[in-house]
N, C-alpha and C positions, 0 to 999 in steps of 0.2 A: 249454515242456517237452513232450516226447512222451508219448504214452499208455504206451509201454513203460517210460519212466522211472518214472511213477507206479505202474505195476503191479509193478515190481521192489521199490519201497520198501514197498508195501502187502501184498506177498506174505507169507503166514505162514511162520514159521521152521520149518525141517525139523529132524528129530532131531539130525543132526550139527551144525546151527547152535546148537541149544540146549545141546548138550554143550560147545561152545566157549565160549558166553556164560556158562555155569555155572562153567566152569573159571576164567575171567577174574574172575567175581564172587567165587568162593571165595578165589582168590589175593589179590585186592585187600583183601578183608575181613580175611584173615589177616595181611597185611603192614601194613595201615593201621589195624588194631585197630577195625574197624567192627563193632559188635555187634548192632545192631538199629534198629528204628524208622525214622524218616524218612530217615536217612542211607543205610540199606540200600535203601529204596524208591527214593530218588534215584539211587543207584548203578546199580540194575537198569534203571531207565528210561534212563539215559545209555548203558549198555552196549548195550541193544537199539536205541536211536536211532542210535548210531554204526555198529553192525553193519549195520543195514538201509540205511544211507547209504554203504556201501561199505568200511568198515574191518573186513574179515573175517579179517585175519591176527591171530592171538592176541597175539603180541608187540607188534604196532603198536597194537592196541586197548588193551592195558595201559599202554603208554607214553603214549597220548593221554589216557587217563583219569587217569593220575598227574599229567600237566600241568594238566588241568582242576581236579583236586583241589587242587593247589598254588596255582593262581590264586584259587580260592574261599577258601582259608585266608588269603590275603594281603589280601582285601577285607573 
């Protein structure tokens, strides 16, 4: 991997990035009935991880996280 690749992943989120991630978090919590604790922490971690790895479209991020949540429920 190139140095630029690592720099993009490790770069701090900007205000507009945080707004998108927060909106996705709030929507998933509201529709998935996530109320707190470890589930919220895990969700926030996943949102930031996928966002920093290139899933920056809000709808795509929500769809990806919904699929991840469904797989986790099945196991």
